[in-house]
DSSP file (Angstrom, degrees, kcal/mol; ACC not computed):
  #  RESIDUE AA STRUCTURE BP1 BP2  ACC     N-H-->O    O-->H-N    N-H-->O    O-->H-N    TCO  KAPPA ALPHA  PHI   PSI    X-CA   Y-CA   Z-CA
    1    1 A M              0   0    0      0, 0.0     2,-1.1     0, 0.0    71,-0.1   0.000 360.0 360.0 360.0 130.3  123.5   77.0   45.6
    2    2 A P        +     0   0    0      0, 0.0    69,-0.1     0, 0.0     3,-0.1  -0.584 360.0 164.9 -71.9 102.8  124.8   75.9   49.0
    3    3 A Y        +     0   0    0     -2,-1.1     2,-0.4    67,-0.5    68,-0.1   0.611  62.8  45.2 -97.0 -11.3  127.6   78.4   49.7
    4    4 A T        +     0   0    0      2,-0.0     2,-0.3     0, 0.0    -1,-0.2  -0.996  63.5 174.4-132.7 136.7  127.9   77.6   53.4
    5    5 A A        -     0   0    0     -2,-0.4     2,-0.5    -3,-0.1    70,-0.0  -0.971  22.1-139.9-137.4 154.4  128.0   74.2   55.1
    6    6 A F        -     0   0    0     -2,-0.3     2,-0.3     2,-0.0    -2,-0.0  -0.960  21.4-152.2-116.6 133.2  128.6   73.0   58.6
    7    7 A Y        +     0   0    0     -2,-0.5     2,-0.3     0, 0.0    -2,-0.0  -0.796  20.6 162.5-111.7 145.8  130.7   70.0   59.2
    8    8 A A        -     0   0    0     -2,-0.3     2,-0.1     0, 0.0    -2,-0.0  -0.972  43.3-100.1-152.0 148.9  130.7   67.4   62.0
    9    9 A R     >  -     0   0    0     -2,-0.3     4,-2.3     1,-0.1     5,-0.2  -0.419  32.9-121.3 -67.3 147.2  132.1   63.9   62.2
   10   10 A K  H  > S+     0   0    0      1,-0.2     4,-2.6     2,-0.2     5,-0.2   0.886 114.5  56.0 -59.1 -39.4  129.5   61.2   61.7
   11   11 A S  H  > S+     0   0    0      1,-0.2     4,-2.1     2,-0.2    -1,-0.2   0.883 106.9  49.2 -61.7 -39.5  130.3   59.8   65.2
   12   12 A Y  H  > S+     0   0    0      2,-0.2     4,-1.6     1,-0.2    -1,-0.2   0.904 111.2  49.4 -67.5 -39.6  129.6   63.3   66.7
   13   13 A I  H  < S+     0   0    0     -4,-2.3    -2,-0.2     1,-0.2    -1,-0.2   0.931 112.3  47.7 -63.8 -44.0  126.3   63.5   64.9
   14   14 A E  H  < S+     0   0    0     -4,-2.6     3,-0.5     1,-0.2    -1,-0.2   0.867 117.2  42.0 -64.8 -37.4  125.3   60.1   66.0
   15   15 A K  H  < S+     0   0    0     -4,-2.1    -1,-0.2     1,-0.2    -2,-0.2   0.666 122.9  37.9 -81.5 -18.5  126.3   60.7   69.7
   16   16 A N     X  +     0   0    0     -4,-1.6     4,-2.4    -3,-0.2     5,-0.2  -0.270  65.8 144.8-130.8  44.7  124.8   64.3   69.8
   17   17 A E  H  > S+     0   0    0     -3,-0.5     4,-2.7     1,-0.2     5,-0.2   0.864  74.3  53.0 -55.6 -40.8  121.6   64.0   67.8
   18   18 A D  H  > S+     0   0    0      2,-0.2     4,-2.3     1,-0.2    -1,-0.2   0.928 110.2  46.6 -63.7 -45.9  119.7   66.5   70.0
   19   19 A I  H  > S+     0   0    0      2,-0.2     4,-2.7     1,-0.2    -2,-0.2   0.930 113.7  49.0 -60.3 -46.1  122.5   69.2   69.7
   20   20 A I  H  X S+     0   0    0     -4,-2.4     4,-2.6     1,-0.2    -2,-0.2   0.921 111.1  49.4 -63.1 -43.5  122.6   68.7   65.9
   21   21 A K  H  X S+     0   0    0     -4,-2.7     4,-2.4    -5,-0.2    -1,-0.2   0.911 112.3  48.0 -62.7 -41.6  118.8   69.0   65.6
   22   22 A K  H  X S+     0   0    0     -4,-2.3     4,-2.3     2,-0.2    -2,-0.2   0.912 112.2  49.2 -65.7 -41.6  118.8   72.2   67.8
   23   23 A F  H  X S+     0   0    0     -4,-2.7     4,-2.3     1,-0.2    -2,-0.2   0.926 111.9  48.8 -61.8 -44.3  121.6   73.7   65.7
   24   24 A N  H  X S+     0   0    0     -4,-2.6     4,-2.6     1,-0.2    -2,-0.2   0.896 109.8  51.8 -62.5 -41.0  119.8   72.9   62.5
   25   25 A K  H  X S+     0   0    0     -4,-2.4     4,-1.9     1,-0.2    -1,-0.2   0.902 109.2  50.7 -63.5 -40.1  116.6   74.4   63.8
   26   26 A A  H  X S+     0   0    0     -4,-2.3     4,-1.9     2,-0.2    -2,-0.2   0.909 110.8  48.0 -62.3 -44.0  118.4   77.6   64.7
   27   27 A I  H  X S+     0   0    0     -4,-2.3     4,-2.3     1,-0.2    -2,-0.2   0.924 110.8  50.9 -65.7 -42.1  120.0   77.9   61.3
   28   28 A N  H  X S+     0   0    0     -4,-2.6     4,-2.6     1,-0.2    -1,-0.2   0.859 107.0  55.1 -61.1 -34.5  116.6   77.3   59.6
   29   29 A K  H  X S+     0   0    0     -4,-1.9     4,-2.2     2,-0.2    -1,-0.2   0.909 108.6  48.1 -65.3 -40.2  115.1   80.0   61.8
   30   30 A G  H  X S+     0   0    0     -4,-1.9     4,-2.2     2,-0.2    -2,-0.2   0.915 111.4  50.1 -63.5 -43.5  117.8   82.4   60.5
   31   31 A I  H  X S+     0   0    0     -4,-2.3     4,-2.5     1,-0.2    -2,-0.2   0.908 109.7  51.4 -59.5 -44.7  117.1   81.4   56.9
   32   32 A E  H  X S+     0   0    0     -4,-2.6     4,-1.3     1,-0.2    -1,-0.2   0.915 108.3  51.6 -59.8 -44.7  113.4   81.9   57.5
   33   33 A Y  H >< S+     0   0    0     -4,-2.2     3,-0.6     1,-0.2     4,-0.5   0.935 110.7  48.0 -58.7 -46.5  114.1   85.4   58.9
   34   34 A V  H >< S+     0   0    0     -4,-2.2     3,-1.0     1,-0.2    -2,-0.2   0.921 112.7  48.6 -60.7 -44.9  116.1   86.3   55.8
   35   35 A N  H 3< S+     0   0    0     -4,-2.5    -1,-0.2     1,-0.2    -2,-0.2   0.688 116.2  43.0 -72.2 -17.0  113.4   85.0   53.5
   36   36 A N  T << S+     0   0    0     -4,-1.3     2,-0.3    -3,-0.6    -1,-0.2   0.261 106.5  66.1-113.0  11.2  110.6   86.9   55.2
   37   37 A H  S <  S-     0   0    0     -3,-1.0     0, 0.0    -4,-0.5     0, 0.0  -0.921  83.2 -97.8-133.6 159.1  112.3   90.3   55.8
   38   38 A S     >  -     0   0    0     -2,-0.3     4,-2.4     1,-0.1     5,-0.2  -0.177  36.0-107.7 -70.0 164.3  113.5   93.1   53.6
   39   39 A D  H  > S+     0   0    0      1,-0.2     4,-2.9     2,-0.2     5,-0.2   0.914 122.2  50.8 -56.2 -43.0  117.1   93.7   52.6
   40   40 A K  H  > S+     0   0    0      2,-0.2     4,-2.6     1,-0.2    -1,-0.2   0.920 108.7  49.9 -63.3 -44.7  117.2   96.6   55.0
   41   41 A E  H  > S+     0   0    0      2,-0.2     4,-1.4     1,-0.2    -1,-0.2   0.913 114.0  45.4 -62.5 -42.0  115.8   94.6   58.0
   42   42 A V  H  X S+     0   0    0     -4,-2.4     4,-2.2     1,-0.2     3,-0.3   0.940 112.4  51.6 -66.2 -45.0  118.4   91.8   57.4
   43   43 A A  H  X S+     0   0    0     -4,-2.9     4,-1.5     1,-0.2    -2,-0.2   0.875 106.3  54.1 -60.1 -38.2  121.2   94.3   56.9
   44   44 A E  H  < S+     0   0    0     -4,-2.6     4,-0.4     1,-0.2    -1,-0.2   0.867 110.2  47.9 -63.2 -35.4  120.3   96.0   60.2
   45   45 A I  H  < S+     0   0    0     -4,-1.4     3,-0.3    -3,-0.3    -2,-0.2   0.885 119.0  36.7 -72.5 -39.9  120.5   92.7   62.0
   46   46 A I  H >< S+     0   0    0     -4,-2.2     3,-1.8     1,-0.2     4,-0.4   0.588  90.7  92.0 -91.4  -8.1  123.9   91.6   60.6
   47   47 A L  G >< S+     0   0    0     -4,-1.5     3,-2.0     1,-0.3     6,-0.3   0.853  78.1  61.8 -57.4 -38.4  125.6   95.0   60.5
   48   48 A K  G 3  S+     0   0    0     -4,-0.4    -1,-0.3    -3,-0.3    -2,-0.1   0.746  98.0  59.5 -61.9 -21.3  127.1   94.6   64.0
   49   49 A Q  G <  S+     0   0    0     -3,-1.8    -1,-0.3     1,-0.2    -2,-0.2   0.630 107.9  47.0 -79.2 -12.5  129.1   91.5   62.5
   50   50 A F    X   +     0   0    0     -3,-2.0     3,-2.2    -4,-0.4    -1,-0.2  -0.631  66.5 171.3-128.5  72.8  130.7   93.9   59.9
   51   51 A P  T 3  S+     0   0    0      0, 0.0    -1,-0.1     0, 0.0    -3,-0.1   0.660  76.6  57.1 -64.7 -17.0  131.9   96.9   61.9
   52   52 A D  T 3  S+     0   0    0      2,-0.1     2,-0.3     0, 0.0    -2,-0.0   0.427  95.8  83.1 -91.3   1.3  133.8   98.4   58.9
   53   53 A S  S <  S-     0   0    0     -3,-2.2     2,-0.2    -6,-0.3    -3,-0.1  -0.768  72.1-132.2-108.2 150.2  130.7   98.4   56.7
   54   54 A S     >  -     0   0    0     -2,-0.3     4,-2.3     1,-0.1     5,-0.2  -0.531  29.6-108.6 -89.4 164.3  127.9  101.0   56.5
   55   55 A L  H  > S+     0   0    0      1,-0.2     4,-2.7     2,-0.2     5,-0.2   0.890 120.6  53.5 -57.9 -39.7  124.3  100.2   56.5
   56   56 A N  H  > S+     0   0    0      1,-0.2     4,-2.2     2,-0.2    -1,-0.2   0.893 108.9  48.8 -63.2 -39.7  124.0  101.1   52.9
   57   57 A D  H  > S+     0   0    0      2,-0.2     4,-2.2     1,-0.2    -1,-0.2   0.918 111.3  49.6 -65.2 -41.9  126.8   98.7   52.0
   58   58 A A  H  X S+     0   0    0     -4,-2.3     4,-2.7     2,-0.2     5,-0.2   0.905 110.2  51.1 -62.7 -42.3  125.2   95.9   54.1
   59   59 A I  H  X S+     0   0    0     -4,-2.7     4,-2.6     1,-0.2    -1,-0.2   0.940 110.2  49.5 -60.7 -45.9  121.9   96.5   52.3
   60   60 A A  H  X S+     0   0    0     -4,-2.2     4,-2.2     1,-0.2    -1,-0.2   0.874 111.4  49.1 -61.9 -38.8  123.6   96.3   48.9
   61   61 A I  H  X S+     0   0    0     -4,-2.2     4,-2.6     2,-0.2     5,-0.2   0.939 111.6  47.6 -69.5 -46.0  125.3   93.0   49.9
   62   62 A V  H  X S+     0   0    0     -4,-2.7     4,-2.6     1,-0.2    -2,-0.2   0.923 112.6  50.6 -59.5 -41.6  122.1   91.4   51.1
   63   63 A K  H  X S+     0   0    0     -4,-2.6     4,-2.7    -5,-0.2    -1,-0.2   0.915 110.0  49.8 -58.8 -45.2  120.4   92.5   47.9
   64   64 A R  H  X S+     0   0    0     -4,-2.2     4,-1.9     2,-0.2    -2,-0.2   0.910 111.6  47.9 -63.5 -44.7  123.1   91.1   45.8
   65   65 A Y  H  <>S+     0   0    0     -4,-2.6     5,-2.7     2,-0.2     6,-0.4   0.914 113.4  48.4 -61.2 -42.9  123.0   87.7   47.7
   66   66 A R  H ><5S+     0   0    0     -4,-2.6     3,-1.3    -5,-0.2    -2,-0.2   0.913 111.0  49.5 -66.5 -41.6  119.2   87.6   47.3
   67   67 A E  H 3<5S+     0   0    0     -4,-2.7    -1,-0.2     1,-0.3    -2,-0.2   0.841 110.4  51.4 -67.4 -31.3  119.3   88.4   43.6
   68   68 A A  T 3<5S-     0   0    0     -4,-1.9    -1,-0.3    -5,-0.2    -2,-0.2   0.453 110.7-124.8 -82.9   0.7  121.9   85.7   43.1
   69   69 A D  T < 5 +     0   0    0     -3,-1.3    -3,-0.2    -4,-0.2    -2,-0.1   0.889  58.9 151.3  56.7  41.5  119.6   83.2   44.9
   70   70 A S      < +     0   0    0     -5,-2.7     2,-0.6    -6,-0.1   -67,-0.5   0.679  46.3  75.1 -78.8 -17.4  122.5   82.5   47.3
   71   71 A W  S    S-     0   0    0     -6,-0.4     2,-0.0    -5,-0.1    -1,-0.0  -0.838  75.2-140.1 -98.9 126.7  120.3   81.6   50.3
   72   72 A L        -     0   0    0     -2,-0.6   -37,-0.1   -71,-0.1     3,-0.1  -0.325  20.3-120.5 -73.0 165.3  118.6   78.3   50.3
   73   73 A S  S    S-     0   0    0      3,-0.1     2,-0.3     1,-0.1    -1,-0.1   0.656  92.1  -6.8 -84.6 -12.7  115.0   78.1   51.6
   74   74 A N  S    S-     0   0    0      2,-0.3    -2,-0.1   -43,-0.1    -1,-0.1  -0.922  86.4 -84.5-160.7-176.1  116.1   75.7   54.4
   75   75 A T  S    S+     0   0    0     -2,-0.3     2,-0.5   -51,-0.1    33,-0.1   0.434  86.3 112.7 -83.4   3.8  119.2   73.7   55.4
   76   76 A T        -     0   0    0     31,-0.1     2,-0.7    32,-0.1    -2,-0.3  -0.646  55.5-153.9 -77.7 124.1  118.6   70.8   53.1
   77   77 A I        -     0   0    0     -2,-0.5     2,-0.1    29,-0.1    -2,-0.1  -0.890  13.4-145.4 -97.8 118.4  121.2   70.6   50.3
   78   78 A T     >  -     0   0    0     -2,-0.7     4,-2.3     1,-0.1     5,-0.2  -0.426  20.8-117.1 -78.0 158.3  119.8   68.9   47.2
   79   79 A E  H  > S+     0   0    0      1,-0.2     4,-2.4     2,-0.2     5,-0.2   0.865 115.3  54.6 -61.9 -36.0  121.9   66.7   45.1
   80   80 A E  H  > S+     0   0    0      2,-0.2     4,-2.0     1,-0.2    -1,-0.2   0.923 110.5  43.8 -64.7 -44.5  121.4   69.1   42.2
   81   81 A S  H  > S+     0   0    0      2,-0.2     4,-2.2     1,-0.2    -2,-0.2   0.853 112.3  54.1 -70.1 -33.3  122.6   72.1   44.1
   82   82 A Y  H  X S+     0   0    0     -4,-2.3     4,-2.5     2,-0.2    -2,-0.2   0.926 109.6  47.3 -62.2 -45.3  125.5   70.1   45.5
   83   83 A K  H  X S+     0   0    0     -4,-2.4     4,-2.7     2,-0.2    -2,-0.2   0.893 109.2  54.8 -64.5 -39.5  126.6   69.1   41.9
   84   84 A N  H  X S+     0   0    0     -4,-2.0     4,-2.1     2,-0.2    -1,-0.2   0.926 109.2  47.1 -58.7 -46.2  126.3   72.7   40.8
   85   85 A L  H  X S+     0   0    0     -4,-2.2     4,-2.5     1,-0.2    -2,-0.2   0.910 111.6  51.1 -62.2 -43.1  128.6   73.7   43.6
   86   86 A E  H  X S+     0   0    0     -4,-2.5     4,-2.8     1,-0.2     5,-0.2   0.906 107.9  52.6 -61.5 -40.0  131.1   71.0   42.7
   87   87 A N  H  X S+     0   0    0     -4,-2.7     4,-2.9     1,-0.2    -1,-0.2   0.920 109.9  48.0 -59.1 -43.5  131.0   72.0   39.1
   88   88 A I  H  X S+     0   0    0     -4,-2.1     4,-1.4     2,-0.2    -2,-0.2   0.928 113.3  48.6 -63.7 -43.8  131.9   75.6   40.1
   89   89 A M  H  <>S+     0   0    0     -4,-2.5     5,-3.3     1,-0.2     6,-0.9   0.913 113.8  45.5 -63.6 -42.8  134.7   74.4   42.4
   90   90 A I  H ><5S+     0   0    0     -4,-2.8     3,-1.8     4,-0.2    -2,-0.2   0.922 110.3  54.1 -67.1 -44.1  136.1   72.1   39.7
   91   91 A D  H 3<5S+     0   0    0     -4,-2.9    -1,-0.2     1,-0.3    -2,-0.2   0.775 111.8  45.6 -60.6 -26.3  135.9   74.8   37.0
   92   92 A N  T 3<5S-     0   0    0     -4,-1.4    -1,-0.3    -5,-0.2    -2,-0.2   0.117 116.6-112.9-104.8  20.1  137.9   77.1   39.2
   93   93 A D  T < 5S+     0   0    0     -3,-1.8    -3,-0.2     2,-0.2    -2,-0.1   0.796  85.6 118.5  53.8  36.0  140.5   74.5   40.2
   94   94 A L  S   <S+     0   0    0     -5,-3.3     2,-0.3     1,-0.3    -4,-0.2   0.520  77.0  33.6-100.7 -10.6  139.4   74.3   43.8
   95   95 A L        -     0   0    0     -6,-0.9    -1,-0.3    -9,-0.1    -2,-0.2  -0.989  64.2-156.2-145.4 134.2  138.4   70.7   43.6
   96   96 A D  S    S-     0   0    0     -2,-0.3     2,-0.3     1,-0.2    -1,-0.1   0.839  74.3  -2.3 -82.4 -32.9  140.1   67.9   41.6
   97   97 A D  S    S-     0   0    0      0, 0.0    -1,-0.2     0, 0.0     2,-0.1  -0.972  83.0 -79.2-154.4 163.8  137.2   65.5   41.3
   98   98 A Y        -     0   0    0     -2,-0.3   -15,-0.0    -3,-0.1    -2,-0.0  -0.370  32.4-148.6 -69.2 144.6  133.6   64.9   42.3
   99   99 A V        -     0   0    0     -2,-0.1     5,-0.1     2,-0.0   -13,-0.1  -0.966  33.0-103.6-110.6 129.5  132.8   63.6   45.8
  100  100 A P    >>  -     0   0    0      0, 0.0     3,-1.3     0, 0.0     4,-0.6  -0.275  23.2-134.2 -54.6 132.5  129.7   61.4   46.0
  101  101 A F  H >> S+     0   0    0      1,-0.3     4,-2.4     2,-0.2     3,-1.5   0.909 104.8  52.0 -51.9 -49.5  126.7   63.3   47.4
  102  102 A D  H 34 S+     0   0    0      1,-0.3    -1,-0.3     2,-0.2   -23,-0.0   0.615 104.1  58.2 -71.1 -10.5  125.7   60.4   49.7
  103  103 A K  H <4 S+     0   0    0     -3,-1.3    -1,-0.3     1,-0.1    -2,-0.2   0.642 120.3  25.1 -87.2 -16.7  129.3   60.2   51.1
  104  104 A L  H << S+     0   0    0     -3,-1.5     2,-0.4    -4,-0.6    -2,-0.2   0.664 108.1  68.5-121.9 -24.6  129.3   63.8   52.3
  105  105 A V     <  -     0   0    0     -4,-2.4     2,-0.5    -5,-0.2    -1,-0.1  -0.874  47.7-172.7-114.8 133.1  125.7   65.1   53.0
  106  106 A I        -     0   0    0     -2,-0.4     2,-0.7    -3,-0.1   -29,-0.1  -0.992  21.2-140.3-118.9 127.3  123.4   64.0   55.7
  107  107 A N    >   +     0   0    0     -2,-0.5     3,-0.5     1,-0.1   -31,-0.1  -0.792  20.8 178.9 -92.0 111.6  119.8   65.4   55.4
  108  108 A L  T 3  S+     0   0    0     -2,-0.7    -1,-0.1     1,-0.2   -32,-0.1   0.553  72.4  69.9 -88.7  -7.6  118.5   66.4   58.9
  109  109 A N  T 3         0   0    0      1,-0.2    -1,-0.2   -34,-0.0   -33,-0.1   0.411 360.0 360.0 -91.6   2.9  115.2   67.6   57.5
  110  110 A E    <         0   0    0     -3,-0.5    -1,-0.2     0, 0.0    -2,-0.1   0.479 360.0 360.0 -82.1 360.0  113.8   64.3   56.5
């Protein structure tokens, strides 16, 4: 399920294609690291971002996210995962109605 997204105006994306592609490549590199390293290795890397957490807490959180399949394998959001997220948001009164996939998502990995 796509739990994090990055937003940019269509005009910015069109005018700054190189920056957008580099940003996307960097995010994919982080996803690849998470998918190819242990919970402890990931926790050690992110721990400095959470100064009030212990290493054991960070390991538990990474493990929980991995078990919930919260990390995608790349930055591509499929229409199926997008609809799943919309259903969750609608069920929890965070969204009133569906937004068409093609109106909101641009796939940079094609």
